[in-house]
Structure formats: structure tokens, C-alpha cells
N, C-alpha and C positions, 0 to 999 in steps of 0.2 A: 446582537439580534440573531445573526446566522447560527451561533452556537445554540441558542434556544430552539431554533427551528430544527437543527440537526440532532439535538440531544436524544430524542427517542430512538434513533438509529445507531447510537454509539454504545458499545459495551460498557458496563459499569467498571470503574477502576477499583481494584481491591488488593493488588500486590505489585511490588516493583515500581518502575517509573511510568509516568504518563507524560506524553508530549503532545502539543497542539501547534501546528504550523499553518498559518493562514495568509491569504492575499485576497484583496477586495477590489472590484472594479465597478465604477458607476457609469452606466450608459445614459445617453441623452434622453431616452424615453423608454417606456416598458416594451413597446413593440420591438425596438432594437435589442433589448435585453433578452427577449424570448428567442430571437434568432441567434444571438451570441451564445446563449445557454446551450442550444442544440449543438453548436460547433464545439463548445467546450466539452460536452458529453462525448462527442465523437473522439476528441483528442484523448480524454481520460480512458476511454475504452480501448484505445490502441496502445496496449502495454508495450509492444515491441519498440515504440518510439519514445518511451519515457526517458531513456538515457540521453537522447538528443535534446530533451528539454531540461535536463537536470545538471548539465555542466560538467566540469572537470572532476568534481568530487564523486561523480555518479558511479554506482554499480551498473552492470549490464542486466537488463530484464528481457526475458524471452518467454512468451506464452507457449504452453505445451498442452497437448491433449491428455486424456486419462492414462495413456500408456507412456507418457513422457516424450512423445514425438513433437518436434517443433511445429507450431501452429501459427497461421496468419489470421488476420481479421480481428474483430472485436472480442474482448474478454467476455466469458460467460460463466455463470455459476457452475462450479464443479471442475473447472479447468485449473491447471497449475501454472505458477509463475516460477521459472528457474532464474535464480539470482546469482550473478558472478560478482562477488564482493572483492575489491582489491586485496591481494594477499592470499594465503592458503585457504582452500575450501574444506568442506567436511568430507570425511570418509563415508559417512552415512548417506550423503547426497551425491557421491561420486564426483567430488570436486566442487559442488555447488551448494547453495542454500536454497531451500524450497518453501513456497507457501501455496496454499490452496484457496481458491476463491470460494468462500462459503455463501456469499450473497451478493447479488447485483440487482438493484431496484431503482426504478424511476417513479417517484410518488408525487402526484399533483395534490397538494394540500388544499388549495383553493385557486381561484382565478389568478391570484397575484403571487402565490408562493409555490415553489416546487423544489424537490430534492432528488438528486441522483447520487448514488453511492456504490462503491465496490469495497467489500470488506474481505480481507484475507488473513489467514493464520498460518503459523509455522506448521509444517507437515512432514511426513515421511517422503522419501523418494518414491515416485509413482510405482516403480517395479522392484523396489528393494525395501519394502515396508518393515521387514523384520529388524532392520538396523536402527529403527527408532527415528525420532524427530531429526530432520536434516536441516537445522537452522541454528544460528547462535543464540536465539531466544527460545524459551520454553513454549509449549503448545498453548499456554494460557494467554500469551500475547496476541494482540490483534493490531492490524493497520486498517483504518477506514479512510478511504479516499472519497471526499464528499464535495459535491457542488450544490450550492443553495442559491436559488433566485428569490429575492424578496423585492417585488416590484421591479424597479430598474437597476437594482443592486445585485451583483453576482459575487459570491464568495467561494473560493476554493480552499479546502482545508484537508490536511492529513492529521488524523487523530491516532496516535500510538497509545495503546493501553496495556497495562499489566506486563511491562517489559522486564523480564528477568533472564539473566544469562542461562543458557541451557547446559548446566554442568551435571545433569542427571543421566546423561547418555552412558551406555556401557563401554563405548570405544574410548580408550584412554587418550588417544591422540585428539579426538574430537572434544573430549572434556577439557583438555588443556587449551586447545584452540578457542573454544567457545568462551572459556573463562577470560582468556586474554582479550579476545575481540569484544566481549561484553563489558570489560572493565577498563578498556583503553580508549574509550570515546567513540565506539562504533555507533552508539545511539546519537551522540552529538554530530557525527559525520552524516548520519541519516537525516538529521534535522536540517543540515545545510543543503543536502540533496533534495529533501522535500520542499524546502523554501524555493529552490530553483524550479522544481516541478510545478508548484502552485502558481508561480509567476508565469511559467510557460503556458499553462492551461488558459490563462486569462489574457494572453497577448493577441 
């Protein structure tokens, strides 16, 4: 049911891999669920604490402003997330992978159903855009971090869509690195990480 509610907010799948990682929690009654949902939204918006919820497999996540400067507080549309994946980083991203938050929304569908989501896509380094996409996936990929409340039931899901290794970059080192990372289970490791994150959001 949560997938049906979230579907209008998830990009269509048309190339590469698609992953869906979910966790659900039932509250004793809807009033408790409303309060819990607000707390979960606050946790999801605090990107800098994602690694703490994602366990030993986790990359490090750091919110930055439009100039790539470290930022605190909740994520907002237009901000960047700097990702430190275990192992070598990208030259295009000055040692990191980068995504940009393209949309953050809280939608009340009716009295009993609401959706909160943050959607991000691979992007260039904020101040080194000419180097191309600084991520091991191509720009078509997206990650949607979604919370759904359906009555007293809350579901946290990470939807990965159109995940294709970024081997179109001009930098030879990045091309090799992205091919290796993209083909040796980084998406699988991400799924383990996202499973820990969605569990952490609902604790």
C-alpha cells in the first residue's frame, strides 16, 4: 500500500537497475503515528546524521550549500550532499561523490495519509562543474528517500531508479573507478546501507 501511495512521487524506471528498500512500523493508534511521523521527518531531513543510522557499511554523508561549504540543519531543495564512499573517490568530485537535492516535499493526501520525500540525483562538484558528473552513477539515476503514513502505519523506503555506472566521464581515472565501483556491488552495498537507514528512521 505504501508503494502505491508513494508511486506518483518516484521517477519512472527506464534504464539500468532499480532497487526498493523498505521498513514498516505499526503504531498503537493514528494520533501516535502522526507524532512519530513528524519525528521521522526530522531524522530524514538531518542528512549529516544518516551515517550514524546506517551502520558499519555506511558511506559518510555531509550536507553542503550551493558553494560546497559544509552546512548544518535540515536538507533543503537545491542543496548538495557530499558522499564519502569507502575506497577511492572521484577526481571530478575532489575525492567525493556528489548528489543534488532536486526536490523535498511534504504532501498531505488526506486526513489519514501523508508523504514526505527527499529526492537526489548525481551531479557535478558545486564549484568544479566542468569536470562532469561526480558520482559513480550517471545523472539519470535518482535516490528517493520516502516516508509514508497510512493511518497508524508508517513506512520508510529508499527507491533507487535508473542506476547505471557513470563510465561516460572524460577523466580516465574516474571512468575506471566508476566502472569498478558500479560493477562490484556498490549498489548492493548501498542497499544494505539503506536498509539500516530505513530501520533507523523508524526506531
